[in-house]
C-alpha positions as CSV (number, residue, x, y, z in Angstrom):
1,X,0.0,0.0,0.0
2,X,1.5,3.5,-0.7
3,X,2.6,5.6,1.8
4,X,0.9,8.9,2.7
5,X,2.8,11.8,1.1
6,X,1.5,14.5,3.7
7,X,3.7,14.1,6.7
8,X,4.5,16.4,9.5
9,X,7.9,18.0,8.9
10,X,10.3,20.0,11.1
11,X,10.0,23.2,9.0
12,X,9.0,26.3,11.0
13,X,5.4,26.9,10.4
14,X,6.0,30.8,11.4
15,X,8.9,30.9,9.0
16,X,6.7,29.6,6.1
17,X,4.1,32.1,7.0
18,X,6.5,34.9,7.4
19,X,7.8,34.3,3.7
20,X,4.6,34.3,2.0
21,X,5.3,36.8,-1.0
22,X,1.8,38.3,-1.3
23,X,1.2,40.8,1.9
24,X,-2.6,40.0,1.7
25,X,-2.0,36.1,1.8
26,X,0.4,36.5,4.6
27,X,-1.8,38.8,6.6
28,X,-4.7,36.3,6.1
29,X,-2.3,33.3,7.0
30,X,-1.3,34.8,10.3
31,X,-4.8,35.6,11.3
32,X,-6.0,32.2,10.4
33,X,-3.0,30.5,12.2
34,X,-4.0,32.6,15.3
35,X,-7.6,31.5,15.1
36,X,-6.9,27.8,14.3
37,X,-4.5,27.8,17.3
38,X,-6.8,29.4,19.8
39,X,-9.5,26.7,18.5
40,X,-7.2,23.5,18.9
41,X,-5.1,24.7,21.6
42,X,-2.1,23.5,19.3
43,X,0.9,24.9,17.9
44,X,1.2,25.0,14.0
45,X,3.5,22.7,12.4
46,X,4.1,22.0,8.7
47,X,2.9,19.0,6.9
48,X,4.5,18.6,3.7
49,X,5.8,21.7,1.8
50,X,2.9,23.8,2.2
51,X,0.3,22.9,4.8
52,X,0.1,24.6,8.0
53,X,-1.4,21.9,10.5
54,X,-2.7,21.9,14.2
55,X,-2.5,18.9,16.3
56,X,-2.9,15.4,14.6
57,X,-5.1,12.4,14.5
58,X,-4.3,8.8,13.4
59,X,-6.7,7.3,10.9
60,X,-7.3,3.7,9.8
61,X,-9.6,3.1,6.9
62,X,-11.5,-0.5,6.5
63,X,-9.2,-1.0,3.3
64,X,-6.3,-0.9,5.7
65,X,-4.9,2.3,4.6
66,X,-4.0,4.3,7.8
67,X,-1.8,7.4,8.7
68,X,-1.6,10.8,10.6
69,X,-3.1,13.8,9.5
70,X,-3.5,17.4,11.2
71,X,-6.9,18.0,13.1
72,X,-7.1,21.2,11.1
73,X,-4.8,22.5,8.2
74,X,-4.7,25.3,5.7
75,X,-2.6,26.1,2.8
76,X,-2.2,29.6,1.5
77,X,-2.1,29.0,-2.1
78,X,-2.1,31.6,-5.0
79,X,-5.8,31.3,-6.2
80,X,-7.1,30.8,-2.7
81,X,-6.5,29.6,1.0
82,X,-7.4,26.1,1.3
83,X,-8.6,24.8,4.7
84,X,-8.6,21.0,5.2
85,X,-10.6,19.2,7.8
86,X,-13.1,22.1,8.3
87,X,-16.1,20.4,7.2
88,X,-17.7,17.1,7.0
89,X,-19.6,17.0,10.2
90,X,-23.4,17.1,10.8
91,X,-24.5,20.7,10.6
92,X,-21.7,21.9,8.6
93,X,-23.7,22.8,5.4
94,X,-26.0,25.1,7.5
95,X,-23.0,26.8,8.6
96,X,-21.4,27.0,5.3
97,X,-24.6,28.7,4.0
98,X,-23.9,31.6,6.6
99,X,-20.1,31.8,6.0
100,X,-19.8,34.2,3.4
101,X,-17.8,34.1,0.1
102,X,-16.3,30.6,-0.5
103,X,-16.2,27.6,-2.5
104,X,-15.9,23.8,-1.7
105,X,-13.8,21.1,-3.3
106,X,-13.6,17.4,-2.3
107,X,-13.5,18.0,1.7
108,X,-11.7,21.3,1.4
109,X,-12.8,24.7,2.0
110,X,-11.6,27.4,-0.2
111,X,-11.6,31.3,1.0
112,X,-10.0,33.9,-1.2
113,X,-10.0,36.6,1.4
114,X,-10.8,36.1,5.2
115,X,-12.5,39.5,4.9
116,X,-15.1,37.9,2.8
117,X,-16.2,35.6,5.4
118,X,-18.0,35.7,8.6
119,X,-15.2,35.0,11.2
120,X,-17.6,33.8,14.1
121,X,-19.1,31.2,11.5
122,X,-15.6,30.1,10.6
123,X,-14.8,29.7,14.3
124,X,-17.8,27.6,14.9
125,X,-17.0,25.5,11.9
126,X,-13.6,24.8,13.3
127,X,-14.7,24.1,16.9
128,X,-17.1,21.6,15.7
129,X,-14.8,19.9,12.9
130,X,-12.1,19.7,16.0
131,X,-14.5,18.4,18.3
132,X,-15.9,15.6,16.0
133,X,-12.5,14.5,14.9
134,X,-11.1,14.2,18.7
135,X,-14.3,12.4,19.6
136,X,-13.8,9.9,16.5
137,X,-10.1,9.3,16.6
138,X,-8.5,10.7,19.7
139,X,-10.3,8.8,22.4
């Protein structure tokens, strides 16, 4: 079975964020890192070359595939900041309807600018997503 490519690294997440070339993306990444650290109680760590992750959990699928992933992660990409693990729980769709300007991919939430979304709704999404993952994988 193929090994998971996304693994925690020793690269400094703070340094990675500080080196984001686009000033607006860098400011959004700093704000998002502060929010996610507050929600999770975990310090940021790099997962792979471009994902800032917080905490971790171990998953194992019925297929036998298993690995570790961050509870919540984000990647400040050029077209949009991608949030990983912020949805997929009961009630997420109702919150997403109130979030503001965003788009969805397969399990990913895309936000072009943090100013375009409701910060309180985003925080609620993150709190609920982390609580569900911890209940499912961390007990």
